[in-house]
Phi, psi and omega in degrees: 000127178294145180299333181289348180281352181220150181276347180235186177265019181237148178226132178269126179243155172292151178299144176214162183243130175273133180275129180293136176262075186239020181253170179224141174234133181220163179174203183220147175253126181240152176269187183296340179260017181062028176260144181297143178258114182278140177057034172284147176270128180244131182236145176242145174196168180153169180297128181063027178239146174286152174266104180231168180216165179209173176233142180287154180271194183294344178251010179083006182276149176220160176213131177243118180264162173060048170257165183268158175296151179109179183296146178215144177255136176244140173228153181223143176234136177267147176293337179270004183102152180116154185213147175207161178209162174207158177248135183205192176227158177294164178074341176271128188260167178059053169288148180245127173248121179260125179266132178242141177262002179286145179277000000 
């Protein structure tokens, strides 16, 4: 909000509730041959979700901390090309994102 929109340094807002980011989402990124994808970039987003990212380890595993309860979308990109996504919820572990190099 621009400072010119108010005559003081205060703004009155309607009450709102912050959703706690106390959940965790984890899983593995696999390629088309069910092999782990090393150093894939994993991103989270969704309504009322933080936009955070992680990178897979040597076994293709990832973990995203501090997400909110409720649906979340995960997407992954491989350094060698390819993209995959999945829809899930926090606290359930070992989500699988399959990367496809097909257009």
